[in-house]
mmCIF file as gemmi writes it, N, C-alpha and C atoms, coordinates in Angstrom:
data_model
loop_
_atom_site.group_PDB
_atom_site.id
_atom_site.type_symbol
_atom_site.label_atom_id
_atom_site.label_alt_id
_atom_site.label_comp_id
_atom_site.label_asym_id
_atom_site.label_entity_id
_atom_site.label_seq_id
_atom_site.pdbx_PDB_ins_code
_atom_site.Cartn_x
_atom_site.Cartn_y
_atom_site.Cartn_z
_atom_site.occupancy
_atom_site.B_iso_or_equiv
_atom_site.pdbx_formal_charge
_atom_site.auth_seq_id
_atom_site.auth_asym_id
_atom_site.pdbx_PDB_model_num
ATOM 1 N N . MET Axp A 1 ? 1.056 -1.301 -0.122 1 0 ? 1 A 1
ATOM 2 C CA . MET Axp A 1 ? 0.416 0.517 0.103 1 0 ? 1 A 1
ATOM 3 C C . MET Axp A 1 ? 0.806 0.699 -0.049 1 0 ? 1 A 1
ATOM 4 N N . ASN Axp A 2 ? 0.326 2.321 -1.051 1 0 ? 2 A 1
ATOM 5 C CA . ASN Axp A 2 ? 1.337 3.333 -0.907 1 0 ? 2 A 1
ATOM 6 C C . ASN Axp A 2 ? 0.786 4.713 -0.097 1 0 ? 2 A 1
ATOM 7 N N . ILE Axp A 3 ? 1.538 5.512 0.096 1 0 ? 3 A 1
ATOM 8 C CA . ILE Axp A 3 ? 1.039 6.526 0.76 1 0 ? 3 A 1
ATOM 9 C C . ILE Axp A 3 ? -0.412 7.109 1.012 1 0 ? 3 A 1
ATOM 10 N N . GLN Axp A 4 ? -0.468 7.144 -0.617 1 0 ? 4 A 1
ATOM 11 C CA . GLN Axp A 4 ? -1.771 7.81 -0.99 1 0 ? 4 A 1
ATOM 12 C C . GLN Axp A 4 ? -3.036 7.245 -0.559 1 0 ? 4 A 1
ATOM 13 N N . GLU Axp A 5 ? -2.343 5.67 -0.471 1 0 ? 5 A 1
ATOM 14 C CA . GLU Axp A 5 ? -3.804 4.567 -0.321 1 0 ? 5 A 1
ATOM 15 C C . GLU Axp A 5 ? -3.663 4.64 1.286 1 0 ? 5 A 1
ATOM 16 N N . LEU Axp A 6 ? -2.366 4.781 1.917 1 0 ? 6 A 1
ATOM 17 C CA . LEU Axp A 6 ? -3.005 4.756 3.955 1 0 ? 6 A 1
ATOM 18 C C . LEU Axp A 6 ? -3.43 5.598 4.499 1 0 ? 6 A 1
ATOM 19 N N . ILE Axp A 7 ? -3.345 6.896 3.551 1 0 ? 7 A 1
ATOM 20 C CA . ILE Axp A 7 ? -3.444 8.4 4.575 1 0 ? 7 A 1
ATOM 21 C C . ILE Axp A 7 ? -5.41 8.724 3.643 1 0 ? 7 A 1
ATOM 22 N N . ASN Axp A 8 ? -5.979 7.381 2.371 1 0 ? 8 A 1
ATOM 23 C CA . ASN Axp A 8 ? -7.19 6.943 2.57 1 0 ? 8 A 1
ATOM 24 C C . ASN Axp A 8 ? -7.834 6.097 2.646 1 0 ? 8 A 1
ATOM 25 N N . ASP Axp A 9 ? -7.297 5.291 3.273 1 0 ? 9 A 1
ATOM 26 C CA . ASP Axp A 9 ? -7.945 4.132 3.862 1 0 ? 9 A 1
ATOM 27 C C . ASP Axp A 9 ? -8.137 4.516 5.658 1 0 ? 9 A 1
ATOM 28 N N . LYS Axp A 10 ? -9.509 4.077 5.71 1 0 ? 10 A 1
ATOM 29 C CA . LYS Axp A 10 ? -10.71 4.295 6.456 1 0 ? 10 A 1
ATOM 30 C C . LYS Axp A 10 ? -10.184 3.97 7.996 1 0 ? 10 A 1
ATOM 31 N N . SER Axp A 11 ? -9.092 2.647 8.135 1 0 ? 11 A 1
ATOM 32 C CA . SER Axp A 11 ? -8.654 2.595 9.689 1 0 ? 11 A 1
ATOM 33 C C . SER Axp A 11 ? -7.523 2.934 9.713 1 0 ? 11 A 1
ATOM 34 N N . THR Axp A 12 ? -6.821 3.812 8.919 1 0 ? 12 A 1
ATOM 35 C CA . THR Axp A 12 ? -5.798 4.917 9.039 1 0 ? 12 A 1
ATOM 36 C C . THR Axp A 12 ? -5.842 5.953 9.793 1 0 ? 12 A 1
ATOM 37 N N . THR Axp A 13 ? -5.224 5.855 11.301 1 0 ? 13 A 1
ATOM 38 C CA . THR Axp A 13 ? -5.43 7.895 11.483 1 0 ? 13 A 1
ATOM 39 C C . THR Axp A 13 ? -4.066 8.337 11.07 1 0 ? 13 A 1
ATOM 40 N N . ILE Axp A 14 ? -4.91 9.556 11.043 1 0 ? 14 A 1
ATOM 41 C CA . ILE Axp A 14 ? -3.743 10.891 10.768 1 0 ? 14 A 1
ATOM 42 C C . ILE Axp A 14 ? -3.445 12.01 11.354 1 0 ? 14 A 1
ATOM 43 N N . VAL Axp A 15 ? -1.9 11.593 12.18 1 0 ? 15 A 1
ATOM 44 C CA . VAL Axp A 15 ? -1.612 12.542 13.288 1 0 ? 15 A 1
ATOM 45 C C . VAL Axp A 15 ? -0.83 13.373 12.916 1 0 ? 15 A 1
ATOM 46 N N . ASP Axp A 16 ? -1.528 14.487 13.584 1 0 ? 16 A 1
ATOM 47 C CA . ASP Axp A 16 ? -0.693 15.796 13.077 1 0 ? 16 A 1
ATOM 48 C C . ASP Axp A 16 ? 0.615 15.787 14.471 1 0 ? 16 A 1
ATOM 49 N N . VAL Axp A 17 ? 1.768 16.048 14.41 1 0 ? 17 A 1
ATOM 50 C CA . VAL Axp A 17 ? 2.481 16.369 15.428 1 0 ? 17 A 1
ATOM 51 C C . VAL Axp A 17 ? 2.586 17.758 15.537 1 0 ? 17 A 1
ATOM 52 N N . ARG Axp A 18 ? 2.355 18.744 15.101 1 0 ? 18 A 1
ATOM 53 C CA . ARG Axp A 18 ? 2.493 20.402 15.462 1 0 ? 18 A 1
ATOM 54 C C . ARG Axp A 18 ? 1.579 20.635 16.532 1 0 ? 18 A 1
ATOM 55 N N . THR Axp A 19 ? 2.077 21.959 16.536 1 0 ? 19 A 1
ATOM 56 C CA . THR Axp A 19 ? 1.645 22.41 18.151 1 0 ? 19 A 1
ATOM 57 C C . THR Axp A 19 ? -0.002 22.88 18.127 1 0 ? 19 A 1
ATOM 58 N N . GLU Axp A 20 ? -0.352 22.968 19.448 1 0 ? 20 A 1
ATOM 59 C CA . GLU Axp A 20 ? -1.885 23.226 19.087 1 0 ? 20 A 1
ATOM 60 C C . GLU Axp A 20 ? -2.117 24.426 18.441 1 0 ? 20 A 1
ATOM 61 N N . GLY Axp A 21 ? -1.377 25.412 18.488 1 0 ? 21 A 1
ATOM 62 C CA . GLY Axp A 21 ? -1.594 26.539 17.741 1 0 ? 21 A 1
ATOM 63 C C . GLY Axp A 21 ? -1.312 26.342 15.973 1 0 ? 21 A 1
ATOM 64 N N . GLU Axp A 22 ? -0.385 26.038 15.875 1 0 ? 22 A 1
ATOM 65 C CA . GLU Axp A 22 ? -0.264 25.418 14.067 1 0 ? 22 A 1
ATOM 66 C C . GLU Axp A 22 ? -1.157 25.036 13.786 1 0 ? 22 A 1
ATOM 67 N N . PHE Axp A 23 ? -1.668 23.623 14.721 1 0 ? 23 A 1
ATOM 68 C CA . PHE Axp A 23 ? -2.936 22.756 14.497 1 0 ? 23 A 1
ATOM 69 C C . PHE Axp A 23 ? -4.263 23.535 13.684 1 0 ? 23 A 1
ATOM 70 N N . ALA Axp A 24 ? -4.536 24.404 14.827 1 0 ? 24 A 1
ATOM 71 C CA . ALA Axp A 24 ? -5.521 25.324 14.689 1 0 ? 24 A 1
ATOM 72 C C . ALA Axp A 24 ? -5.656 26.281 13.427 1 0 ? 24 A 1
ATOM 73 N N . GLU Axp A 25 ? -4.395 26.306 12.687 1 0 ? 25 A 1
ATOM 74 C CA . GLU Axp A 25 ? -4.576 27.404 11.77 1 0 ? 25 A 1
ATOM 75 C C . GLU Axp A 25 ? -4.789 26.819 10.3 1 0 ? 25 A 1
ATOM 76 N N . GLY Axp A 26 ? -4.5 25.357 10.263 1 0 ? 26 A 1
ATOM 77 C CA . GLY Axp A 26 ? -5.107 24.704 9.23 1 0 ? 26 A 1
ATOM 78 C C . GLY Axp A 26 ? -4.811 23.503 9.616 1 0 ? 26 A 1
ATOM 79 N N . ASN Axp A 27 ? -5.041 22.652 8.73 1 0 ? 27 A 1
ATOM 80 C CA . ASN Axp A 27 ? -5.004 20.998 9.454 1 0 ? 27 A 1
ATOM 81 C C . ASN Axp A 27 ? -5.603 20.267 8.036 1 0 ? 27 A 1
ATOM 82 N N . VAL Axp A 28 ? -5.455 18.587 8.417 1 0 ? 28 A 1
ATOM 83 C CA . VAL Axp A 28 ? -6.297 17.769 7.274 1 0 ? 28 A 1
ATOM 84 C C . VAL Axp A 28 ? -7.355 17.447 8.024 1 0 ? 28 A 1
ATOM 85 N N . SER Axp A 29 ? -8.528 17.552 7.4 1 0 ? 29 A 1
ATOM 86 C CA . SER Axp A 29 ? -9.774 16.682 7.592 1 0 ? 29 A 1
ATOM 87 C C . SER Axp A 29 ? -10.013 15.539 8.506 1 0 ? 29 A 1
ATOM 88 N N . GLY Axp A 30 ? -10.306 15.195 9.499 1 0 ? 30 A 1
ATOM 89 C CA . GLY Axp A 30 ? -10.276 14.349 10.337 1 0 ? 30 A 1
ATOM 90 C C . GLY Axp A 30 ? -9.026 13.517 10.71 1 0 ? 30 A 1
ATOM 91 N N . SER Axp A 31 ? -8.374 14.639 11.265 1 0 ? 31 A 1
ATOM 92 C CA . SER Axp A 31 ? -6.577 14.375 11.584 1 0 ? 31 A 1
ATOM 93 C C . SER Axp A 31 ? -6.652 14.604 13.162 1 0 ? 31 A 1
ATOM 94 N N . VAL Axp A 32 ? -5.7 13.958 13.955 1 0 ? 32 A 1
ATOM 95 C CA . VAL Axp A 32 ? -5.867 13.924 15.637 1 0 ? 32 A 1
ATOM 96 C C . VAL Axp A 32 ? -4.401 15.328 15.473 1 0 ? 32 A 1
ATOM 97 N N . ASN Axp A 33 ? -4.489 16.044 16.765 1 0 ? 33 A 1
ATOM 98 C CA . ASN Axp A 33 ? -3.454 16.334 16.824 1 0 ? 33 A 1
ATOM 99 C C . ASN Axp A 33 ? -2.353 16.277 18.424 1 0 ? 33 A 1
ATOM 100 N N . ILE Axp A 34 ? -1.947 15.579 18.159 1 0 ? 34 A 1
ATOM 101 C CA . ILE Axp A 34 ? -0.57 15.266 19.142 1 0 ? 34 A 1
ATOM 102 C C . ILE Axp A 34 ? 0.733 15.949 19.368 1 0 ? 34 A 1
ATOM 103 N N . PRO Axp A 35 ? 0.857 16.939 19.842 1 0 ? 35 A 1
ATOM 104 C CA . PRO Axp A 35 ? 2.193 17.537 19.576 1 0 ? 35 A 1
ATOM 105 C C . PRO Axp A 35 ? 3.058 16.417 19.647 1 0 ? 35 A 1
ATOM 106 N N . LEU Axp A 36 ? 4.734 16.497 18.858 1 0 ? 36 A 1
ATOM 107 C CA . LEU Axp A 36 ? 5.368 16.222 18.768 1 0 ? 36 A 1
ATOM 108 C C . LEU Axp A 36 ? 6.249 15.591 20.527 1 0 ? 36 A 1
ATOM 109 N N . HIS Axp A 37 ? 5.98 17.007 21.42 1 0 ? 37 A 1
ATOM 110 C CA . HIS Axp A 37 ? 6.633 16.491 22.963 1 0 ? 37 A 1
ATOM 111 C C . HIS Axp A 37 ? 5.559 16.206 23.327 1 0 ? 37 A 1
ATOM 112 N N . GLU Axp A 38 ? 4.48 16.048 22.795 1 0 ? 38 A 1
ATOM 113 C CA . GLU Axp A 38 ? 3.448 14.99 23.627 1 0 ? 38 A 1
ATOM 114 C C . GLU Axp A 38 ? 3.82 13.193 23.827 1 0 ? 38 A 1
ATOM 115 N N . VAL Axp A 39 ? 4.28 13.011 22.155 1 0 ? 39 A 1
ATOM 116 C CA . VAL Axp A 39 ? 4.655 11.61 22.097 1 0 ? 39 A 1
ATOM 117 C C . VAL Axp A 39 ? 5.18 11.098 22.546 1 0 ? 39 A 1
ATOM 118 N N . VAL Axp A 40 ? 6.123 10.876 23.46 1 0 ? 40 A 1
ATOM 119 C CA . VAL Axp A 40 ? 6.711 10.21 24.405 1 0 ? 40 A 1
ATOM 120 C C . VAL Axp A 40 ? 5.454 9.336 25.426 1 0 ? 40 A 1
ATOM 121 N N . ASP Axp A 41 ? 4.351 10.775 25.638 1 0 ? 41 A 1
ATOM 122 C CA . ASP Axp A 41 ? 3.662 9.691 26.926 1 0 ? 41 A 1
ATOM 123 C C . ASP Axp A 41 ? 2.551 9.711 26.596 1 0 ? 41 A 1
ATOM 124 N N . ARG Axp A 42 ? 2.263 9.606 25.49 1 0 ? 42 A 1
ATOM 125 C CA . ARG Axp A 42 ? 1.456 9.267 24.776 1 0 ? 42 A 1
ATOM 126 C C . ARG Axp A 42 ? 1.477 7.44 23.712 1 0 ? 42 A 1
ATOM 127 N N . ILE Axp A 43 ? 2.255 6.717 24.168 1 0 ? 43 A 1
ATOM 128 C CA . ILE Axp A 43 ? 2.697 6.167 23.201 1 0 ? 43 A 1
ATOM 129 C C . ILE Axp A 43 ? 2.053 4.992 23.02 1 0 ? 43 A 1
ATOM 130 N N . GLU Axp A 44 ? 1.072 4.32 24.079 1 0 ? 44 A 1
ATOM 131 C CA . GLU Axp A 44 ? 0.139 3.429 24.363 1 0 ? 44 A 1
ATOM 132 C C . GLU Axp A 44 ? -1.051 3.725 23.392 1 0 ? 44 A 1
ATOM 133 N N . GLU Axp A 45 ? -1.525 5.011 23.67 1 0 ? 45 A 1
ATOM 134 C CA . GLU Axp A 45 ? -2.374 5.499 22.99 1 0 ? 45 A 1
ATOM 135 C C . GLU Axp A 45 ? -2.108 5.475 21.072 1 0 ? 45 A 1
ATOM 136 N N . LEU Axp A 46 ? -0.57 5.922 20.952 1 0 ? 46 A 1
ATOM 137 C CA . LEU Axp A 46 ? -0.742 5.53 19.071 1 0 ? 46 A 1
ATOM 138 C C . LEU Axp A 46 ? -0.814 4.678 18.857 1 0 ? 46 A 1
ATOM 139 N N . LYS Axp A 47 ? -0.206 3.461 19.65 1 0 ? 47 A 1
ATOM 140 C CA . LYS Axp A 47 ? -0.45 2.356 19.26 1 0 ? 47 A 1
ATOM 141 C C . LYS Axp A 47 ? -1.225 1.702 18.785 1 0 ? 47 A 1
ATOM 142 N N . GLU Axp A 48 ? -2.605 1.996 20.049 1 0 ? 48 A 1
ATOM 143 C CA . GLU Axp A 48 ? -4.082 1.147 19.248 1 0 ? 48 A 1
ATOM 144 C C . GLU Axp A 48 ? -4.377 2.135 18.563 1 0 ? 48 A 1
ATOM 145 N N . MET Axp A 49 ? -4.09 3.494 18.327 1 0 ? 49 A 1
ATOM 146 C CA . MET Axp A 49 ? -4.532 4.011 16.695 1 0 ? 49 A 1
ATOM 147 C C . MET Axp A 49 ? -4.344 3.866 15.811 1 0 ? 49 A 1
ATOM 148 N N . GLN Axp A 50 ? -3.087 2.742 15.15 1 0 ? 50 A 1
ATOM 149 C CA . GLN Axp A 50 ? -2.382 1.881 14.588 1 0 ? 50 A 1
ATOM 150 C C . GLN Axp A 50 ? -3.179 1.509 12.971 1 0 ? 50 A 1
ATOM 151 N N . PRO Axp A 51 ? -3.325 1.516 11.99 1 0 ? 51 A 1
ATOM 152 C CA . PRO Axp A 51 ? -2.287 2.622 11.074 1 0 ? 51 A 1
ATOM 153 C C . PRO Axp A 51 ? -1.992 3.849 11.107 1 0 ? 51 A 1
ATOM 154 N N . LEU Axp A 52 ? -0.782 4.62 10.957 1 0 ? 52 A 1
ATOM 155 C CA . LEU Axp A 52 ? -0.97 5.876 11.491 1 0 ? 52 A 1
ATOM 156 C C . LEU Axp A 52 ? 0.476 5.912 10.158 1 0 ? 52 A 1
ATOM 157 N N . VAL Axp A 53 ? -0.634 7.616 9.469 1 0 ? 53 A 1
ATOM 158 C CA . VAL Axp A 53 ? 0.443 8.728 8.866 1 0 ? 53 A 1
ATOM 159 C C . VAL Axp A 53 ? 0.503 9.749 9.679 1 0 ? 53 A 1
ATOM 160 N N . LEU Axp A 54 ? 1.62 10.111 9.783 1 0 ? 54 A 1
ATOM 161 C CA . LEU Axp A 54 ? 1.932 11.395 10.508 1 0 ? 54 A 1
ATOM 162 C C . LEU Axp A 54 ? 2.415 12.58 10.007 1 0 ? 54 A 1
ATOM 163 N N . CYS Axp A 55 ? 1.953 13.882 10.24 1 0 ? 55 A 1
ATOM 164 C CA . CYS Axp A 55 ? 2.271 15.108 9.654 1 0 ? 55 A 1
ATOM 165 C C . CYS Axp A 55 ? 2.715 16.324 10.142 1 0 ? 55 A 1
ATOM 166 N N . CYS Axp A 56 ? 3.563 16.81 9.737 1 0 ? 56 A 1
ATOM 167 C CA . CYS Axp A 56 ? 3.648 18.11 10.436 1 0 ? 56 A 1
ATOM 168 C C . CYS Axp A 56 ? 3.919 19.363 9.048 1 0 ? 56 A 1
ATOM 169 N N . LEU Axp A 57 ? 4.881 20.413 9.623 1 0 ? 57 A 1
ATOM 170 C CA . LEU Axp A 57 ? 4.779 21.252 8.408 1 0 ? 57 A 1
ATOM 171 C C . LEU Axp A 57 ? 5.688 21.002 7.723 1 0 ? 57 A 1
ATOM 172 N N . SER Axp A 58 ? 6.861 19.957 7.475 1 0 ? 58 A 1
ATOM 173 C CA . SER Axp A 58 ? 7.567 19.64 6.215 1 0 ? 58 A 1
ATOM 174 C C . SER Axp A 58 ? 7.55 18.415 6.549 1 0 ? 58 A 1
ATOM 175 N N . GLY Axp A 59 ? 7.936 17.518 7.452 1 0 ? 59 A 1
ATOM 176 C CA . GLY Axp A 59 ? 8.057 16.264 7.444 1 0 ? 59 A 1
ATOM 177 C C . GLY Axp A 59 ? 9.25 15.835 7.913 1 0 ? 59 A 1
ATOM 178 N N . GLY Axp A 60 ? 9.669 17.196 9.065 1 0 ? 60 A 1
ATOM 179 C CA . GLY Axp A 60 ? 10.819 16.564 9.916 1 0 ? 60 A 1
ATOM 180 C C . GLY Axp A 60 ? 10.254 16.341 11.481 1 0 ? 60 A 1
ATOM 181 N N . ARG Axp A 61 ? 9.845 16.629 11.923 1 0 ? 61 A 1
ATOM 182 C CA . ARG Axp A 61 ? 9.109 16.432 13.084 1 0 ? 61 A 1
ATOM 183 C C . ARG Axp A 61 ? 8.461 15.135 13.341 1 0 ? 61 A 1
ATOM 184 N N . SER Axp A 62 ? 7.228 14.95 12.141 1 0 ? 62 A 1
ATOM 185 C CA . SER Axp A 62 ? 6.427 13.926 11.798 1 0 ? 62 A 1
ATOM 186 C C . SER Axp A 62 ? 8.057 13.093 11.809 1 0 ? 62 A 1
ATOM 187 N N . GLY Axp A 63 ? 8.796 12.915 10.723 1 0 ? 63 A 1
ATOM 188 C CA . GLY Axp A 63 ? 10.632 12.106 10.743 1 0 ? 63 A 1
ATOM 189 C C . GLY Axp A 63 ? 10.423 11.757 11.736 1 0 ? 63 A 1
ATOM 190 N N . GLN Axp A 64 ? 10.852 12.332 13.116 1 0 ? 64 A 1
ATOM 191 C CA . GLN Axp A 64 ? 11.261 12.551 14.185 1 0 ? 64 A 1
ATOM 192 C C . GLN Axp A 64 ? 10.618 10.835 15.278 1 0 ? 64 A 1
ATOM 193 N N . ALA Axp A 65 ? 9.005 11.865 14.525 1 0 ? 65 A 1
ATOM 194 C CA . ALA Axp A 65 ? 8.127 10.852 15.685 1 0 ? 65 A 1
ATOM 195 C C . ALA Axp A 65 ? 7.974 9.817 14.744 1 0 ? 65 A 1
ATOM 196 N N . THR Axp A 66 ? 7.936 9.214 13.734 1 0 ? 66 A 1
ATOM 197 C CA . THR Axp A 66 ? 8.245 8.005 13.025 1 0 ? 66 A 1
ATOM 198 C C . THR Axp A 66 ? 8.707 7.255 13.414 1 0 ? 66 A 1
ATOM 199 N N . ASN Axp A 67 ? 10.408 7.381 13.637 1 0 ? 67 A 1
ATOM 200 C CA . ASN Axp A 67 ? 11.467 7.136 13.722 1 0 ? 67 A 1
ATOM 201 C C . ASN Axp A 67 ? 11.226 6.382 15.66 1 0 ? 67 A 1
ATOM 202 N N . PHE Axp A 68 ? 10.77 7.163 16.363 1 0 ? 68 A 1
ATOM 203 C CA . PHE Axp A 68 ? 10.989 7.171 17.581 1 0 ? 68 A 1
ATOM 204 C C . PHE Axp A 68 ? 9.647 5.983 18.067 1 0 ? 68 A 1
ATOM 205 N N . LEU Axp A 69 ? 8.739 6.544 17.228 1 0 ? 69 A 1
ATOM 206 C CA . LEU Axp A 69 ? 6.972 5.235 17.412 1 0 ? 69 A 1
ATOM 207 C C . LEU Axp A 69 ? 8.095 3.63 16.988 1 0 ? 69 A 1
ATOM 208 N N . GLN Axp A 70 ? 8.702 3.77 15.843 1 0 ? 70 A 1
ATOM 209 C CA . GLN Axp A 70 ? 9.241 2.687 15.205 1 0 ? 70 A 1
ATOM 210 C C . GLN Axp A 70 ? 10.296 1.867 16.231 1 0 ? 70 A 1
ATOM 211 N N . THR Axp A 71 ? 10.722 2.481 16.973 1 0 ? 71 A 1
ATOM 212 C CA . THR Axp A 71 ? 11.621 1.955 18.282 1 0 ? 71 A 1
ATOM 213 C C . THR Axp A 71 ? 10.821 1.493 19.221 1 0 ? 71 A 1
ATOM 214 N N . GLN Axp A 72 ? 10.034 1.855 19.194 1 0 ? 72 A 1
ATOM 215 C CA . GLN Axp A 72 ? 8.635 1.267 20.416 1 0 ? 72 A 1
ATOM 216 C C . GLN Axp A 72 ? 7.979 0.019 19.836 1 0 ? 72 A 1
ATOM 217 N N . GLY Axp A 73 ? 8.26 -0.312 18.95 1 0 ? 73 A 1
ATOM 218 C CA . GLY Axp A 73 ? 7.315 -1.494 18.531 1 0 ? 73 A 1
ATOM 219 C C . GLY Axp A 73 ? 6.044 -0.854 17.577 1 0 ? 73 A 1
ATOM 220 N N . CYS Axp A 74 ? 6.271 0.101 17.246 1 0 ? 74 A 1
ATOM 221 C CA . CYS Axp A 74 ? 4.808 0.789 15.939 1 0 ? 74 A 1
ATOM 222 C C . CYS Axp A 74 ? 5.927 0.194 15.132 1 0 ? 74 A 1
ATOM 223 N N . ASP Axp A 75 ? 5.135 -0.892 14.153 1 0 ? 75 A 1
ATOM 224 C CA . ASP Axp A 75 ? 5.043 -1.79 12.988 1 0 ? 75 A 1
ATOM 225 C C . ASP Axp A 75 ? 4.523 -0.429 12.009 1 0 ? 75 A 1
ATOM 226 N N . LYS Axp A 76 ? 3.359 -0.117 12.106 1 0 ? 76 A 1
ATOM 227 C CA . LYS Axp A 76 ? 2.373 0.434 11.463 1 0 ? 76 A 1
ATOM 228 C C . LYS Axp A 76 ? 2.259 2.055 10.994 1 0 ? 76 A 1
ATOM 229 N N . VAL Axp A 77 ? 3.509 2.603 11.147 1 0 ? 77 A 1
ATOM 230 C CA . VAL Axp A 77 ? 3.583 4.194 11.215 1 0 ? 77 A 1
ATOM 231 C C . VAL Axp A 77 ? 4.452 4.591 10.127 1 0 ? 77 A 1
ATOM 232 N N . TYR Axp A 78 ? 3.715 5.824 9.643 1 0 ? 78 A 1
ATOM 233 C CA . TYR Axp A 78 ? 4.626 6.316 8.555 1 0 ? 78 A 1
ATOM 234 C C . TYR Axp A 78 ? 4.443 7.617 8.227 1 0 ? 78 A 1
ATOM 235 N N . ASN Axp A 79 ? 5.568 8.61 7.576 1 0 ? 79 A 1
ATOM 236 C CA . ASN Axp A 79 ? 5.899 9.522 7.918 1 0 ? 79 A 1
ATOM 237 C C . ASN Axp A 79 ? 5.282 10.57 6.359 1 0 ? 79 A 1
ATOM 238 N N . GLY Axp A 80 ? 3.88 11.057 6.745 1 0 ? 80 A 1
ATOM 239 C CA . GLY Axp A 80 ? 3.474 11.2 5.649 1 0 ? 80 A 1
ATOM 240 C C . GLY Axp A 80 ? 4.197 12.745 4.975 1 0 ? 80 A 1
ATOM 241 N N . GLY Axp A 81 ? 5.097 13.382 6.085 1 0 ? 81 A 1
ATOM 242 C CA . GLY Axp A 81 ? 5.325 14.646 5.17 1 0 ? 81 A 1
ATOM 243 C C . GLY Axp A 81 ? 4.847 16.059 5.615 1 0 ? 81 A 1
ATOM 244 N N . GLY Axp A 82 ? 4.704 16.907 5.507 1 0 ? 82 A 1
ATOM 245 C CA . GLY Axp A 82 ? 3.845 17.859 5.309 1 0 ? 82 A 1
ATOM 246 C C . GLY Axp A 82 ? 2.5 18.295 5.42 1 0 ? 82 A 1
ATOM 247 N N . TRP Axp A 83 ? 1.395 18.547 6.292 1 0 ? 83 A 1
ATOM 248 C CA . TRP Axp A 83 ? 0.56 18.402 6.259 1 0 ? 83 A 1
ATOM 249 C C . TRP Axp A 83 ? -0.085 18.811 4.973 1 0 ? 83 A 1
ATOM 250 N N . GLU Axp A 84 ? 0.322 19.441 4.134 1 0 ? 84 A 1
ATOM 251 C CA . GLU Axp A 84 ? -0.341 20.528 3.166 1 0 ? 84 A 1
ATOM 252 C C . GLU Axp A 84 ? -0.29 19.273 2.264 1 0 ? 84 A 1
ATOM 253 N N . MET Axp A 85 ? 0.418 18.641 2.396 1 0 ? 85 A 1
ATOM 254 C CA . MET Axp A 85 ? 0.785 17.592 1.291 1 0 ? 85 A 1
ATOM 255 C C . MET Axp A 85 ? -0.022 16.265 1.287 1 0 ? 85 A 1
ATOM 256 N N . VAL Axp A 86 ? -0.063 15.901 2.286 1 0 ? 86 A 1
ATOM 257 C CA . VAL Axp A 86 ? -0.98 15.085 3.078 1 0 ? 86 A 1
ATOM 258 C C . VAL Axp A 86 ? -2.432 15.15 2.735 1 0 ? 86 A 1
ATOM 259 N N . LYS Axp A 87 ? -2.674 16.308 2.605 1 0 ? 87 A 1
ATOM 260 C CA . LYS Axp A 87 ? -4.481 17.186 2.644 1 0 ? 87 A 1
ATOM 261 C C . LYS Axp A 87 ? -4.496 17.029 1.564 1 0 ? 87 A 1
ATOM 262 N N . ALA Axp A 88 ? -3.907 17.577 0.194 1 0 ? 88 A 1
ATOM 263 C CA . ALA Axp A 88 ? -3.408 17.243 -0.61 1 0 ? 88 A 1
ATOM 264 C C . ALA Axp A 88 ? -3.628 15.953 -1.38 1 0 ? 88 A 1
ATOM 265 N N . GLN Axp A 89 ? -3.47 15.051 -0.945 1 0 ? 89 A 1
ATOM 266 C CA . GLN Axp A 89 ? -3.881 13.542 -1.256 1 0 ? 89 A 1
ATOM 267 C C . GLN Axp A 89 ? -4.591 12.434 -1.141 1 0 ? 89 A 1
ATOM 268 N N . LYS Axp A 90 ? -5.282 13.256 -0.031 1 0 ? 90 A 1
ATOM 269 C CA . LYS Axp A 90 ? -6.505 13.243 0.515 1 0 ? 90 A 1
ATOM 270 C C . LYS Axp A 90 ? -7.657 13.231 -0.186 1 0 ? 90 A 1
ATOM 271 N N . LYS Axp A 91 ? -8.698 12.427 -0.016 1 0 ? 91 A 1
ATOM 272 C CA . LYS Axp A 91 ? -9.896 12.672 -1.592 1 0 ? 91 A 1
ATOM 273 C C . LYS Axp A 91 ? -11.42 12.631 -0.102 1 0 ? 91 A 1
């Protein structure tokens, strides 16, 4: 399954790891806001949401979160890059 298929799969949760303020200024419809600094404390919650596509402003923070979650045993987590790119691929 490619990233666009994942983004549009009903079982996928799109998680935006930007700050609450950034998220409020614009986001992907249906996405969940879990700021990067909260990811460590919310690992179990995120594991239950898999599969996950993470996004942020440019892909840097979502890449950090993706790598971290993969080291914690999340095997269905993907870096979607910038939220606007994810939004553009969502049907």
